[in-house]
N, C-alpha and C positions, 0 to 999 in steps of 0.2 A: 504494500500500500504506500502511496505517495501523498503529499499534502501540498496544496496551493492555498495560502492564507493571505487574504487581501484586506487591508484597512483603507477605506475611502474616507478621508478626513472630513469632518463637519458635514456629513450627509444626513439631511433632514428626512425623517420617515414620511412626513406628510407631503413630500415632493416626489415620492415614488408611486407611480400609478398602480403597481401591484398591491399596494397597501390600502387602496380605496380612493375616494375623491382627493384630487391633488390641489394644493394651495393655489397653483397658478390659475385654475379655473375660477376660483373665487376672486382673485385679484384682477385677472385680465379678461375674464369671460370665455377663456378657452384653455383646455388643459395642455400641458407639455408632457407627453407620454415618455416614460423611460423604458423604451422597448427592450433593451438588452437586459436590464434588471428584471423586467417582467418575464422574459423568456427563461432566465436562470431560475427564477422562483418556481416556474412550472416544472423544471427538471428535478428539483429537490424539495427542501423544506424551508418554509418561511415562518419565522417566529413572530407571533402577534404581540407577545408580552416580553420583549427584550428591553432591558434598561441598563443605562450606564451604571458603573459602580463608582470608581474614583474619577474625579474631574480636576483639570481638563486633560489636554493632550497626553503628556508624559505619564501622569498618574494612571490614566486609563490603560496605557501600554504596559505599565508595570503589573497591573491586574492581569493582563493577558499573558505576559511573559512568565509570571510566577504562579498563577492560579490562586493568588491571595489578594484580599482587599488592602489597598494602601492607605486610604484617606483617614482611618482612625489612628494611624501611626505616624504618618509622614506626608509631605506634599511633593511637589514637582522636583524631580531629581533623577540621577542615574540609578542603575541597578546597584545594590549594595554587594560587597564581597561575600556576604553570607547568604545571598539569594540563590536558591536552586532554580535557575532560569531554564525555560523550555528549550531554547535554541542550543545551549551548551549540553543539555541532557540528550537531545536528539543526536547531536554530533558525537557524543560519547558512545552512542549506540550504533555508530556507523552510518548514520543518515547523512547524505550530502545536503548541506544547508547553504542557501543563497538568498541575499536580500537585494532588491532593486527598489530605489526610493528617490523621491525628491523632497522628503520630509527632513530638513536639515537639523531639526531638534534632536534627531536620533544620534547625531555625532557631535553636537555642540557641547561646550564645557559644562554648562549648568545641568545638562541632562544626559549627555550623550556617551554612553558606552553600550548602548543596546545593539550596536552592530558588531561588538567584539567577539561574540561567540560563533559567528558565521564562518564557514569555509571561504566564502567569497561575498563581497558586497560592492554594489555600484551606486554611486550617488550622483544624481542630476542636480547641478548647482544652480542657485539663483533665486529660489523662492523667497518671498517675503523679505525679512531682514537677515537672510543668510549672509554671514561675513565672508563675502566672496571677492569683491573688487574694492580696491582702495584708491585707484587712480581718479583724479578730479573729474567731476561730472556736473554739468549745469542742467538741473531738472527744471521743467517748466511749471510744475505744480507747487502751490503753496500749501503748507500743512495747516489744516483746520479740521472741523468736525466732519467734513466731507472727504478729506484726503489726509490720512495720517502718515507717519513716517514710513510705514511698511510699503506703501505704494511708491514713495520716492526711492526707497532703497532697492525695491525690486526693479524699478526703471533703471537705476544705476547699474544693477547686475546685468541686465539684458541690453543696456545702452539705448533703451527706448526705441529699438529698431522694430520695424514692421515684421511680423512673423505670420507665416501661413498656419493653418490650423494644425498641421502635423508637427509644427515646431513648438507648439504650446506645451506646457509641462505635462499634463495628463497624457496626451498622445505619446510624448517621449517615454514616459514610464511604461506604458503598456506595449509600445513597440520594442523597447529593450527587453521586457519580460517575454514577449513572443520569441524574440531572437534567442534568448537563453534557453527556452524550451526546445527550440530546434536543435541546439548544440548539445544539450545535456539531458533531455528527457524523451528521446526516441525510445521505442519499445525495447530495442536491444540493449540500450544503455541502462535504462531503469530496471530491467530484469536482473541486472547484476548488483545494483545498489539503489535503494529507494532515495527519493529526494524530498526536501522541504523547501519550497519557494515562497518567500515572503515578499509581497508587493505592497509598498506604502505609497499611496497616491495622495498628495497634499490637497489637491483640488477636490471638491469645490470650496475649500477654505479660501478666504480672501487673502490677498488682493485678487479681485475678479478681473480677468483680462480675456474674455471670450471674443470671438469674432463679432464686431459691432453690428453686423447685419442681423445676427440672431437676436440681439438685444432690441434692435429697432422693430423687428417683427412683432415683438410683444408689446413694446411701449413706444409707438412711432411718434407720439406728440411731445415727448419730453424735450424741454429746452433748458440749457444750463450746464453746470459742471456735474459730471457723473460721479457718484459716490463709490468709486472703485474699491476703496478700503476705508470704510467709515470708522470713526473713533467710537469706542464702546461707551455706553451710558444710556441716558434716557432718550426715548424716541421723539419727544416733543421738541427737540432742537432741530428736527428735520421737518420740512414741509411735506404734505401728503404726496406731492409729485416726486420728491426726492426718495421717500420711502418706497413708492411704487417702482421707481427706477432701480433702487437697490434690489428689490425682489426680481426684477427683470435680469439684472446682472447675475444674480445667484442662479436663477433658473437656466440661463444660457450657459453658464459655466458647467452646471450639472449636465446639461444636454451634451456638451463636449465629452465629459467623463463617461456618460452612458454609451456614447457612440464608440469610444475607443475601448471601453470595457467589453463591449460586444465584439469588437475586432479581436481582442485577446481571447475571448471565449470561442471564437471560430477556430483559432489556432489550437486550443485545447481539444476541440472536437476532431480537428484534422489529424492530430497526433494520437488519437484513440485514448486520451487520458481519462475520459469518463469511465473507462473500464476498470481502472485501478487507482483512482485518486480521490481523496477527500478534499473538497473545495469549500472554503469558508469566505464569505464576504461580510464585513461589518464596518461600523464606524466607531469613533470614540465619543462623539457628542453632537448636538445640533448647534444652532446659531439663532439668536433672536433677530427677527427682521421687522420689528415694530410691535410685536405682540407684548402685552403686559407693559406697554410704554417702555420697552427695552430694545436696545440694538447691541449686537455683538455678544460678548461673554463677560459682562461686568462682574466685579467682586461684590460680595455682600448682597446678592439677590438670590431668590429661590431658583432651583433647577426645575422649572416648570416642564410640562410635557414636551414642548418644542425643543428643549435641550436634552432631557433625560430619557424620553421614550424613543429608542433607537431602532433602526432596521438591523436584522440579522438573517443571513441566508446560509444554509449548509446543504451540500450535496455529498452523498456517499453511494458507491455502486450498488449496495444492498438496500438502499433506502427506497421507500415508495415515492413516486413523483407527485408533485403538486400538493404536498402536505402543508397544512397551516396549523401549527402547534400553538396552543394557548397557555402552556405552562410558563411560569415566571422564570426567566433565565437572565444571566448577567455575564459580563466579560470574563469573570473568573472561571466560567465553565469552558472556555475555549481550550485552555491548556490540557485539562484532563480528557477532553474529547479527542484531541489530537493524539495524546499518548495512548488512549484506548484503541483508536483506529489503527495505530501502528503496532499494537500488541506490546507496548512498553510498560512494565510495571514500575511504580515508584520505588526507588532504592531506599534502603535503610542506611542513612549516612552515619559515619563515625567521625566526629569532629576531631579526634586525635590522630587520625590516619590521613596522610597526604603524600602522594608521590610527586616529587619535584623532578622535572626534566622535560625536554622538548617533546611536546605532543603526548605526554604520558598522563598528565593529571586528568582524572575523570571529573565530571560536573559535580558529583556528590562528595568528593573527597574534601575533608575539612569543613563540611557543612553540618550545622547542628540539626539533629533529627526534627526539631520543631519546624524547620523551614520546609520539610517534606510533607507537612500536614496541609493539604490543599483546602481552600475554602469553597472551591467549585466542585461540580460534578460532571461526569461525562454525559453528553447529550446523545450519544450514539444509540441508546435504546429508543429515544424519541424519533430519530431519523429512520429507524427500522419499523416505525409504526406501533411500538410498544408503549405502554403506560408506565410512568414512573413519577415519584414525588420529587420535585426540585426544591422549592423553598416556599414558605408562606407569604413572603413579601420581598420586594427588592429594596435595597438600601443604597442610596446615592448621596455623594457629598464631596465637598472640597475641604481639605485639611483646615480645621479651625473655623469652618464656615457653616452655613445652614445645611441641615440634613433633611433628605427626603425619604419617607417611608411609604411605599406603595404596594398594596395587595392586589392590584389589578382592577379593583372597583373604587377604591379610595386612595387619595394621596394626601399625606400630612407633612408639614414643614415645621421643623423645630430650630429656633435660633439659639446659639450658645450664649452663656453668660461670660462676657470677656474678663470678669474679675476672678474667675476660677482658673486653676492651673491648666496650662497647655504645654505639652512637651513634644518635640520633634525627635523621633527615635531613629537612630542610624548613625553611621560613622561619617557620612557625607554631609557637608554643611548645606543648609538651605541656600538656594540660589537666588538670582535676581528677580524671579517671578513671584516670590513671596512678599506680600505687601505689609507684613508686620515687622516686629523687631525680635532679635534673638539675643539670648544671654550667653554666658560662657559655657563651653562644652563640659559635660559631666562624663568623664571617661569611664567611671565605674558603672554608671547606669546606661552609658552609650546613648545620651540624649542631650538636646539643647532646650533650655527653658525658653518659651516663646510668648510674645504678646501679639495678639491679633484683634483688630476692632470687630465690633458686632453691629449689624444693622439695627438691632433692637426691635425687630419685627415681632408682632404678636403671633401666637400660634395660628397656623392656617390649615384648614381641612377642606378638601374638595371631593365631591362625589363624581369622579371622572366618568363613571358609566353613563351618567345623565348630563354632566357638565364637563365635556372633554376639553374645553378651552380654559377651564379652571378660573371662572369669573366670579363665583359666589362662594365666599368663605363661610362655611357652615359649622365651624368648630364649636360655637356656643350652643348649637342645636343638637349636637350628637356627642355628648360627653362620654358615653360608653364606647363609642368607636375610637375616640381619642385615647381612652384608657387601653383599649385592645391593641392599637397600633404602638402605643408606648411600651407595652409589655413585650411585643414582638421585637422592638428595637433593643430593649434591655437584654432580652434573651439572646439576640443575635450578637451583641457585644461580648457576652460571656462565651458564646459558642466559638467565636473567632479568636478569643484570648486578647481582646482589646485592652489597652491600659486602663487601670481602674479609675483614673481621674476623668475619663471621657464621659462616663455616666453622670458624674457630678457636674461636669461642665454643661450638660444638657438637662440637668435637673430631673433625671429619671431614676 
């Protein structure tokens, strides 16, 4: 068995036509169909109740790489030396591992050692504020709420030159991935050694730079400066026309991704990979496009459904086609699913044993057994049409910030008390993305004392089965439901071995 694992960054579930009515129909009066994702959903399983765990980009990836929730322990950062990570584990079992990506956070200082376990990796440079070029560049855009520094820096990287569609970032990623399959995944090659191909597509994350004719087809009457890379915050800083254009830019960017995802899947079919390959496509989180008076991914705001209710697709040769599973699943389930499909059992690490030498150290050597206790479950039985219990609720959050508890019918948001203790656990220092303050490192406890502000929001509860837009806070009307979800949250913290102060910080 082989594995193709794709993360399509910032992919909103409500913009995929296979999930139901798409947002573009509401905004523009006509839907933008995601034909390639729709076709893939018909081949395998589509998960109706998939939710992010740790937020945003890199915390979500650590959930996927380790099968363990990050946000109760730590925030944005690289893998820790004590992590039993999926890629190194596969490599230790003789699987050929390759990453193709334009997601530069994977390799940057504050986050990036996620590429380190791969046999090979290829990075397409220039996205967002990738530290790529330093030579002087005179950009034409002014930084404001419509155009932040990311757009300027991306223009610096690409020198603001005109690019045909196949030269855009998503097409480059999928073209490179197709070429890798042709060279490394023919039937004769993969019969000798299984492979794991990781594809990281940064689009449709902003800055949005799709072909402008695709944008104008949706929003032909727009006049003014285009919000290619809007600053995060409240949506009332934008005019209704600017918000509509923002949605047109996102939808057009997604259409490009869908088209080249489809091209890649044609290569998968051409090489016969549906016969012996587990294929997973998922995102890390969504993006606010004006909903809840929000734009982007601001700090100190709830992770409403537009952000936390994510798409997830899986295909397995033994799976039934066209499945729509309603079990609650999260990113931590991806690692155990991959291991299960490859027939790899979790090792029993011995932290006192380590082999030092070129290509000799195994992923589990020197790792504490606690790190081999996964928080996720294999979803392989669900792919095969079987029934299984996953979890009673999904738990989503950003380190130190608002927590979301969702049981599929209800969603509750709890704000932390900033006066209660908060610790960042790990040996890696908090990076630039953390908006709080850190104290001196406690080597004995392996943690940093932290200060992080709180939005001070009141408890929020929404019945998403009847109020999917989460517009009516009914916390005062359903105290028993608040109590029930609070108990689920407390039990979950105990189950995953979260630090004891977390429960106190959220007053549960």
